[in-house]
DONU-965412 format. One line per 2 residues: number of its first residue (from 1); for each residue x, y, z of N, C-alpha, C, O. Coordinates in pm, whole numbers, plus 50000, padded with zeros to 5 digits. Layout:
<pts>
NUM> X:Y:Z:X:Y:Z:X:Y:Z:X:Y:Z ~ ...
</pts>
This chain:
<pts>
1> 68373:89166:33345:68447:89215:33462:68522:89340:33462:68600:89353:33368 ~ 68516:89425:33538:68576:89547:33561:68680:89534:33641:68666:89465:33742
3> 68819:89603:33608:68962:89613:33669:68910:89638:33824:68792:89675:33831 ~ 68958:89628:33909:68958:89693:34074:68997:89866:34040:68961:89959:34112
5> 69070:89879:33926:69123:90043:33946:68955:90133:33897:68897:90215:33968 ~ 68917:90092:33779:68815:90111:33725:68671:90129:33827:68598:90228:33835
7> 68661:89997:33899:68570:90047:33998:68570:90117:34086:68474:90168:34145 ~ 68735:90129:34111:68763:90276:34228:68692:90431:34170:68623:90522:34215
9> 68744:90402:34071:68705:90577:33988:68580:90549:34020:68530:90588:34126 ~ 68530:90494:33951:68359:90482:33987:68271:90500:34094:68168:90559:34125
11> 68373:90408:34143:68315:90458:34327:68319:90599:34368:68229:90664:34421 ~ 68470:90647:34325:68470:90783:34407:68374:90846:34347:68295:90907:34419
13> 68356:90847:34202:68277:90962:34112:68117:90939:34203:68055:91033:34253 ~ 68083:90825:34206:67955:90820:34227:67937:90841:34342:67817:90866:34359
15> 68022:90848:34483:68045:90938:34574:67964:91083:34550:67848:91127:34549 ~ 68080:91121:34534:68074:91294:34491:67994:91343:34416:67982:91466:34425
17> 67896:91261:34298:67785:91292:34243:67642:91284:34317:67541:91350:34291 ~ 67658:91191:34410:67536:91197:34518:67564:91265:34614:67455:91289:34665
19> 67650:91318:34682:67677:91439:34734:67580:91566:34675:67502:91646:34726 ~ 67617:91547:34577:67546:91687:34516:67434:91712:34511:67385:91823:34531
21> 67352:91567:34471:67269:91555:34514:67187:91538:34642:67068:91555:34666 ~ 67271:91506:34703:67231:91556:34830:67185:91690:34919:67106:91704:35012
23> 67276:91786:34842:67231:91887:34852:67049:91961:34829:66980:92029:34904 ~ 67026:91907:34691:66880:91909:34683:66754:91866:34742:66645:91924:34739
25> 66793:91729:34810:66692:91641:34884:66760:91546:34946:66864:91507:34893 ~ 66707:91479:35095:66752:91429:35228:66802:91325:35139:66776:91318:35019
27> 66887:91234:35214:66987:91156:35133:66887:91015:35108:66922:90933:35022 ~ 66766:90995:35187:66708:90891:35169:66592:90930:35133:66495:90874:35186
29> 66566:91052:35020:66469:91044:34888:66549:90968:34759:66497:90956:34648 ~ 66687:90918:34795:66723:90911:34673:66778:90736:34688:66838:90687:34784
31> 66737:90672:34569:66749:90531:34572:66850:90487:34519:66848:90454:34401 ~ 66985:90475:34613:67125:90463:34531:67135:90326:34455:67231:90310:34379
33> 67013:90196:34477:67043:90104:34468:67006:90110:34290:67022:90012:34218 ~ 66961:90226:34245:66952:90251:34128:67081:90260:33976:67083:90218:33861
35> 67165:90333:34055:67305:90338:33991:67352:90212:33936:67438:90165:34011 ~ 67334:90151:33853:67362:90019:33806:67379:89982:33678:67388:89864:33644
37> 67387:90129:33559:67379:90128:33442:67516:90178:33392:67577:90284:33405 ~ 67541:90058:33326:67700:90149:33251:67654:90303:33278:67675:90378:33374
39> 67589:90320:33166:67571:90460:33110:67566:90555:33200:67621:90659:33164 ~ 67512:90555:33318:67523:90648:33434:67664:90621:33464:67709:90736:33456
41> 67755:90553:33492:67869:90504:33545:67949:90601:33478:68018:90679:33543 ~ 67944:90602:33329:67983:90714:33218:67992:90837:33258:68104:90888:33249
43> 67906:90899:33301:67826:91009:33326:67906:91066:33474:67958:91176:33494 ~ 67892:90920:33590:67958:91020:33701:68092:90989:33687:68162:91050:33768
45> 68163:90901:33599:68308:90933:33575:68350:91048:33519:68459:91101:33541 ~ 68257:91092:33442:68313:91255:33361:68303:91352:33466:68392:91432:33496
47> 68160:91337:33537:68123:91461:33606:68213:91451:33713:68214:91548:33788 ~ 68317:91324:33748:68409:91353:33887:68477:91450:33861:68480:91532:33953
49> 68548:91483:33750:68656:91580:33711:68617:91723:33727:68698:91815:33727 ~ 68468:91737:33743:68458:91872:33737:68408:91881:33874:68440:91978:33942
51> 68334:91792:33919:68324:91833:34081:68443:91796:34152:68461:91862:34254 ~ 68516:91722:34131:68635:91685:34272:68674:91819:34329:68657:91826:34450
53> 68721:91929:34271:68770:92000:34325:68684:92116:34395:68752:92200:34454 ~ 68523:92137:34399:68421:92149:34524:68460:92070:34644:68507:92116:34749
55> 68436:91942:34617:68458:91839:34739:68559:91859:34793:68555:91859:34916 ~ 68684:91881:34729:68820:91946:34822:68817:92016:34886:68889:92005:34985
57> 68739:92123:34872:68757:92280:34926:68631:92284:35014:68625:92373:35099 ~ 68525:92190:35003:68401:92215:35060:68388:92121:35184:68331:92159:35286
59> 68451:91983:35170:68386:91899:35289:68573:91807:35401:68583:91729:35496 ~ 68676:91881:35309:68751:91834:35372:68835:91980:35470:68772:92082:35495
61> 68983:91959:35513:69070:92049:35566:69111:92176:35484:69120:92281:35548 ~ 69131:92178:35382:69204:92206:35252:69155:92395:35291:69226:92495:35300
63> 69054:92383:35300:68982:92584:35304:69069:92658:35428:69093:92777:35407 ~ 69118:92604:35550:69151:92610:35659:69296:92629:35624:69352:92736:35646
65> 69366:92513:35561:69511:92528:35574:69536:92616:35406:69610:92714:35403 ~ 69500:92590:35340:69560:92717:35213:69469:92866:35231:69467:92959:35150
67> 69398:92858:35361:69386:93075:35369:69471:93080:35495:69494:93197:35524 ~ 69512:93017:35558:69634:93038:35708:69770:93041:35605:69845:93135:35631
69> 69803:92975:35522:69889:92978:35465:69928:93094:35326:70034:93118:35268 ~ 69798:93145:35310:69757:93248:35213:69820:93367:35327:69908:93443:35287
71> 69776:93376:35456:69778:93458:35536:69918:93484:35580:69943:93597:35621 ~ 70029:93382:35578:70133:93371:35638:70223:93444:35512:70317:93518:35539
73> 70189:93419:35390:70249:93479:35314:70221:93624:35284:70324:93681:35248 ~ 70114:93703:35288:70065:93850:35336:70137:93897:35460:70189:94008:35472
75> 70137:93820:35535:70173:93882:35637:70382:93869:35634:70451:93940:35707 ~ 70427:93791:35560:70592:93805:35512:70627:93951:35436:70732:94015:35438
77> 70476:93986:35356:70523:94127:35280:70589:94073:35120:70613:94151:35028 ~ 70603:93964:35116:70610:93873:35000:70466:93905:34925:70358:93937:34974
79> 70508:93882:34771:70353:93863:34675:70350:93761:34682:70260:93692:34732 ~ 70491:93715:34613:70480:93543:34578:70553:93479:34618:70620:93414:34538
81> 70576:93465:34749:70706:93428:34799:70576:93335:34944:70489:93404:34997 ~ 70588:93219:34973:70618:93114:34883:70534:93144:34766:70442:93225:34771
83> 70574:93065:34638:70433:93098:34546:70328:93044:34539:70289:93000:34647 ~ 70262:93028:34452:70090:92974:34418:70119:92792:34434:70069:92717:34518
85> 70197:92765:34345:70180:92609:34356:70237:92548:34486:70183:92445:34525 ~ 70355:92607:34572:70411:92586:34625:70295:92560:34727:70256:92445:34751
87> 70241:92675:34789:70076:92650:34904:70008:92569:34861:69981:92474:34933 ~ 69951:92577:34722:69818:92472:34699:69908:92348:34739:69880:92290:34844
89> 70050:92287:34638:70087:92138:34704:70110:92147:34839:70039:92060:34889 ~ 70167:92202:34922:70118:92193:35078:70029:92127:35151:70024:92025:35219
91> 69921:92263:35100:69782:92222:35153:69707:92113:35098:69597:92067:35128 ~ 69796:92081:35007:69669:91923:34958:69744:91835:35002:69699:91723:34979
93> 69847:91836:35059:69950:91717:35157:69925:91690:35230:69915:91574:35269 ~ 69889:91838:35310:69854:91829:35466:69702:91822:35437:69631:91820:35537
95> 69676:91821:35388:69469:91718:35342:69465:91643:35376:69415:91590:35475 ~ 69556:91600:35243:69567:91387:35293:69564:91362:35403:69477:91284:35441
97> 69671:91425:35514:69753:91409:35615:69651:91355:35688:69635:91241:35730 ~ 69542:91516:35703:69446:91542:35834:69346:91447:35831:69307:91386:35931
99> 69274:91423:35637:69207:91346:35650:69213:91192:35647:69116:91118:35662 ~ 69361:91148:35623:69373:91004:35612:69315:90931:35750:69297:90811:35730
101> 69287:90966:35856:69189:90854:35923:69039:90858:35892:68970:90757:35902 ~ 68991:90973:35854:68880:90952:35776:68848:90875:35649:68749:90804:35632
103> 68943:90899:35566:68974:90796:35437:68978:90679:35497:68871:90622:35475 ~ 69056:90607:35568:69134:90508:35591:68971:90409:35699:68962:90287:35716
105> 68904:90481:35733:68767:90457:35779:68701:90423:35676:68682:90304:35650 ~ 68650:90532:35589:68542:90512:35456:68600:90360:35369:68527:90263:35349
107> 68740:90368:35328:68808:90276:35271:68759:90106:35354:68709:90016:35286 ~ 68783:90092:35485:68780:89958:35510:68606:89931:35513:68552:89824:35483
109> 68553:90027:35546:68344:90009:35552:68296:90018:35430:68210:89936:35396 ~ 68352:90147:35311:68250:90077:35206:68356:90030:35088:68329:89951:34997
111> 68466:90088:35107:68500:90136:34962:68581:89953:34926:68585:89900:34815 ~ 68630:89899:35048:68703:89812:34985:68576:89663:34938:68578:89578:34849
113> 68480:89691:35048:68399:89579:35061:68281:89631:34919:68186:89557:34894 ~ 68292:89696:34878:68254:89798:34774:68276:89669:34637:68196:89595:34579
115> 68402:89689:34628:68536:89648:34534:68538:89515:34527:68573:89458:34424 ~ 68499:89446:34643:68494:89338:34667:68395:89228:34655:68409:89108:34678
117> 68255:89319:34599:68150:89305:34574:68064:89208:34705:68012:89097:34687 ~ 68066:89261:34794:68029:89198:34917:67939:89311:34963:67893:89284:35074
119> 67898:89428:34916:67810:89483:34959:67743:89580:34796:67808:89586:34692 ~ 67620:89638:34814:67589:89719:34668:67624:89830:34702:67677:89850:34811
121> 67592:89951:34588:67642:90082:34611:67584:90139:34716:67647:90211:34793 ~ 67447:90110:34731:67382:90197:34834:67422:90177:34984:67421:90253:35081
123> 67460:90033:34965:67464:89997:35101:67628:90069:35139:67651:90128:35245 ~ 67723:90048:35035:67848:90145:35048:67837:90272:35114:67897:90313:35213
125> 67745:90332:35035:67740:90479:35060:67673:90524:35191:67714:90616:35262 ~ 67568:90451:35215:67527:90473:35344:67667:90456:35463:67697:90539:35549
127> 67742:90316:35437:67846:90325:35522:67936:90427:35516:67993:90461:35620 ~ 67972:90511:35358:68056:90603:35380:68032:90734:35407:68126:90814:35415
129> 67903:90770:35426:67926:90962:35496:67899:90927:35631:67882:91033:35690 ~ 67889:90852:35693:67885:90852:35842:68066:90880:35901:68088:90954:35997
131> 68146:90829:35847:68284:90903:35863:68327:91055:35832:68414:91113:35896 ~ 68261:91107:35734:68292:91217:35705:68207:91317:35766:68243:91433:35780
133> 68085:91268:35805:67974:91346:35860:68014:91391:36007:67968:91495:36055 ~ 68119:91293:36088:68178:91310:36218:68285:91394:36185:68302:91487:36264
135> 68362:91387:36090:68505:91478:36074:68438:91600:36071:68492:91687:36139 ~ 68341:91630:36013:68294:91806:35939:68195:91847:36116:68197:91955:36175
137> 68120:91722:36159:68091:91792:36302:68171:91826:36329:68186:91948:36316 ~ 68281:91742:36386:68419:91806:36479:68426:91925:36484:68423:91989:36589
139> 68436:91968:36384:68517:92142:36335:68392:92229:36293:68419:92328:36225 ~ 68283:92211:36316:68172:92306:36277:68112:92331:36430:68092:92253:36523
141> 68091:92471:36414:68022:92553:36523:67858:92495:36519:67794:92470:36417 ~ 67823:92486:36626:67666:92469:36630:67560:92605:36580:67455:92590:36516
143> 67617:92734:36626:67556:92871:36564:67541:92839:36392:67443:92846:36318 ~ 67668:92805:36368:67631:92844:36184:67513:92674:36139:67433:92671:36046
145> 67538:92564:36233:67458:92478:36161:67316:92514:36204:67220:92484:36133 ~ 67300:92594:36346:67138:92692:36326:67151:92743:36233:67104:92673:36143
147> 67207:92869:36183:67163:92943:36057:67146:92881:35997:67030:92889:35956 ~ 67211:92794:35948:67173:92714:35807:67042:92646:35805:66955:92642:35719
149> 67054:92574:35965:66917:92536:35967:66778:92608:35975:66667:92574:35934 ~ 66816:92705:36033:66720:92827:36017:66658:92866:35843:66553:92843:35783
151> 66782:92933:35810:66741:92971:35660:66683:92816:35562:66597:92825:35474 ~ 66734:92716:35592:66631:92600:35532:66494:92575:35559:66408:92529:35483
153> 66480:92630:35737:66332:92633:35778:66323:92477:35824:66225:92405:35805 ~ 66402:92452:35867:66473:92281:35919:66481:92278:36044:66527:92383:36087
155> 66448:92180:36147:66448:92206:36271:66590:92104:36312:66596:91998:36249 ~ 66669:92125:36385:66784:92050:36411:66793:91922:36504:66805:91920:36627
157> 66782:91801:36401:66758:91709:36474:66828:91638:36599:66940:91681:36627 ~ 66781:91545:36669:66831:91521:36772:66972:91468:36777:67063:91505:36851
159> 66974:91369:36678:67128:91303:36606:67187:91367:36569:67132:91402:36464 ~ 67314:91440:36584:67401:91519:36487:67405:91403:36303:67398:91450:36189
161> 67414:91280:36334:67396:91178:36247:67323:91201:36149:67363:91163:36039 ~ 67178:91280:36160:67086:91257:36088:67086:91433:36003:67025:91453:35898
163> 67151:91517:36061:67187:91632:35973:67196:91646:35813:67308:91649:35761 ~ 67147:91649:35780:67128:91693:35605:67237:91762:35571:67250:91873:35622
165> 67346:91712:35471:67410:91741:35378:67393:91932:35375:67449:92005:35457 ~ 67323:91972:35281:67250:92084:35247:67297:92205:35352:67332:92320:35323
167> 67284:92131:35507:67261:92203:35600:67420:92232:35684:67461:92335:35735 ~ 67495:92070:35670:67623:92076:35732:67725:92122:35626:67819:92181:35678
169> 67733:92111:35498:67826:92153:35447:67907:92305:35452:68026:92332:35463 ~ 67753:92414:35437:67815:92525:35436:67841:92560:35574:67946:92603:35620
171> 67722:92532:35638:67793:92563:35784:67970:92529:35821:68062:92602:35858 ~ 67962:92398:35792:68117:92332:35786:68225:92447:35733:68336:92471:35781
173> 68172:92500:35641:68237:92560:35526:68302:92741:35628:68412:92778:35668 ~ 68179:92794:35630:68204:92892:35688:68256:92893:35821:68303:93002:35855
175> 68262:92787:35920:68322:92757:36035:68446:92730:36024:68502:92776:36124 ~ 68552:92659:35926:68660:92657:35874:68714:92775:35834:68835:92786:35853
177> 68647:92879:35776:68671:92995:35717:68713:93075:35869:68827:93099:35907 ~ 68607:93101:35927:68615:93173:36066:68736:93144:36158:68797:93234:36216
179> 68777:92974:36171:68896:92980:36227:69012:93004:36170:69110:93045:36232 ~ 69008:92964:35976:69136:93011:35925:69169:93180:35983:69285:93206:36013
181> 69101:93249:35992:69103:93377:36002:69132:93470:36161:69172:93585:36177 ~ 69101:93387:36240:69139:93423:36356:69314:93318:36368:69404:93362:36439
183> 69323:93247:36325:69471:93157:36299:69559:93267:36219:69679:93275:36248 ~ 69509:93348:36125:69584:93419:36043:69603:93576:36109:69697:93649:36074
185> 69486:93622:36223:69505:93706:36299:69654:93723:36368:69736:93814:36366 ~ 69653:93590:36432:69769:93577:36539:69878:93560:36475:69986:93583:36531
187> 69868:93501:36299:69998:93505:36271:70074:93622:36213:70191:93644:36181 ~ 69952:93692:36212:69972:93861:36139:70032:93955:36273:70062:94072:36246
189> 70046:93921:36377:70078:94001:36506:70217:94050:36486:70246:94164:36450 ~ 70305:93949:36513:70458:93956:36498:70502:94015:36395:70589:94100:36406
191> 70458:93986:36294:70512:93994:36185:70446:94198:36163:70531:94277:36120 ~ 70323:94247:36192:70324:94391:36247:70359:94434:36337:70321:94549:36358
193> 70419:94392:36406:70476:94487:36510:70679:94496:36452:70755:94586:36489 ~ 70704:94425:36396:70857:94404:36339:70811:94529:36215:70899:94615:36211
195> 70749:94545:36163:70708:94653:36057:70665:94787:36140:70700:94894:36089 ~ 70602:94790:36248:70582:94948:36293:70703:94967:36356:70746:95082:36351
197> 70795:94854:36437:70952:94921:36486:70992:94976:36356:70992:95099:36354 ~ 71039:94893:36204:71121:94930:36166:71081:95098:36100:71141:95204:36083
199> 70946:95047:36080:70886:95194:36025:70880:95310:36115:70855:95417:36060 ~ 70899:95309:36244:70961:95404:36335:71044:95432:36335:71062:95553:36322
201> 71162:95341:36349:71338:95379:36307:71347:95458:36202:71410:95564:36206 ~ 71277:95410:36087:71309:95533:35938:71257:95634:35968:71309:95735:35918
203> 71138:95654:36060:71072:95815:36064:71157:95870:36117:71183:95981:36069 ~ 71247:95823:36244:71298:95868:36328:71403:95956:36278:71427:96071:36313
205> 71478:95864:36168:71628:95845:36095:71589:95973:35950:71675:96010:35870 ~ 71412:96031:35949:71392:96062:35836:71436:96012:35709:71495:96070:35618
207> 71397:95897:35718:71402:95831:35564:71286:95788:35526:71266:95668:35507 ~ 71195:95880:35508:71006:95870:35493:71001:95795:35346:70913:95711:35326
209> 71092:95826:35247:71099:95776:35117:71099:95617:35099:71047:95541:35018 ~ 71189:95598:35223:71191:95451:35198:71105:95318:35266:71100:95277:35382
211> 71047:95274:35152:70938:95178:35186:70942:95086:35317:71002:94983:35286 ~ 70916:95083:35411:70959:95001:35557:70949:94849:35500:71034:94773:35545
213> 70865:94802:35419:70867:94688:35433:70985:94620:35312:70993:94499:35292 ~ 71046:94693:35259:71202:94651:35209:71287:94624:35315:71361:94527:35332
215> 71267:94736:35394:71380:94709:35522:71327:94576:35638:71402:94496:35695 ~ 71188:94583:35648:71202:94461:35726:71161:94387:35714:71123:94345:35823
217> 71123:94292:35598:71109:94178:35511:71261:94076:35560:71265:93958:35592 ~ 71348:94152:35553:71492:94042:35587:71453:94002:35751:71452:93892:35805
219> 71421:94135:35805:71446:94063:35957:71300:93970:36003:71281:93902:36104 ~ 71228:93991:35908:71079:93898:35902:71120:93732:35873:71077:93631:35928
221> 71244:93750:35739:71263:93602:35755:71312:93556:35855:71286:93446:35903 ~ 71430:93683:35919:71548:93601:36009:71456:93536:36197:71477:93441:36272
223> 71376:93632:36197:71287:93569:36290:71226:93488:36261:71254:93399:36340 ~ 71117:93437:36161:71060:93349:36115:71182:93172:36116:71172:93059:36163
225> 71281:93248:36036:71403:93118:36054:71473:93057:36192:71526:92946:36199 ~ 71460:93182:36330:71522:93140:36407:71451:93052:36529:71497:92978:36616
227> 71275:93110:36483:71188:93032:36570:71126:92893:36471:71008:92860:36474 ~ 71202:92842:36408:71192:92715:36299:71016:92739:36269:70937:92653:36307
229> 70975:92850:36206:70810:92921:36197:70730:92775:36125:70630:92718:36168 ~ 70808:92744:36012:70742:92660:35954:70707:92528:36061:70589:92496:36074
231> 70800:92464:36125:70777:92354:36186:70650:92397:36310:70567:92308:36328 ~ 70630:92541:36403:70533:92584:36471:70400:92597:36391:70286:92553:36407
233> 70469:92689:36283:70256:92674:36229:70187:92591:36210:70071:92582:36249 ~ 70280:92477:36112:70213:92362:36070:70149:92263:36188:70032:92226:36197
235> 70278:92226:36289:70255:92145:36394:70133:92194:36453:70043:92117:36486 ~ 70125:92370:36474:69998:92419:36530:69856:92403:36465:69743:92386:36510
237> 69905:92414:36356:69744:92424:36299:69683:92263:36306:69565:92231:36322 ~ 69799:92174:36289:69764:92026:36280:69650:91994:36389:69537:91946:36389
239> 69755:92053:36493:69657:92046:36617:69490:92061:36632:69399:91987:36671 ~ 69500:92196:36578:69355:92240:36571:69229:92165:36546:69119:92178:36600
241> 69289:92043:36409:69203:91962:36380:69167:91822:36502:69080:91739:36477
</pts>
């Protein structure tokens, strides 16, 4: 009899590997009920460790959040402020915050019944995929879906739930990148204005050898603190989901 913790890990591992299998073939082409061998479960557990970063980046809100925070750091003009561990850590926890409703639905409909042995793995997977697809479809542009459907020479199905993962995942990824770049552009504007004002003042004073970024950085920090920048940016970014 396996412990509950072991079964949760195996379930997560299996779901992640099956997502990778879904890239190469439609979901209905794979018999999930065949995953009942201890050897396969060990393989899934090992594969989970290497496949987790790709899933975290490609099917969650992590991409948009980390790109926006990286743009914010560059807009400041500080190469290592905030440092990478802070940006990645904040992005990770904000991702958990955004994805928590989807995770709760998957847990209630798939993970908990499977752990309690109320349904097979195949049934649990079929219950787990739709909530994830629903989240991704809300953030994905129709034009991006049409692009990858055309590249794969597939027709866009009448129901979004029938859309295959090998089309939805890359479409979701480039949609998230476009949204992140749009937010990053808006973030750059106020800091760019500060840089231009400082550069103009230094040029008029004949201080052409002094880097404008060195003088503008304290003013940008002051502006960011006065408007409560972290609250404003994080709050606005969370409302985009």
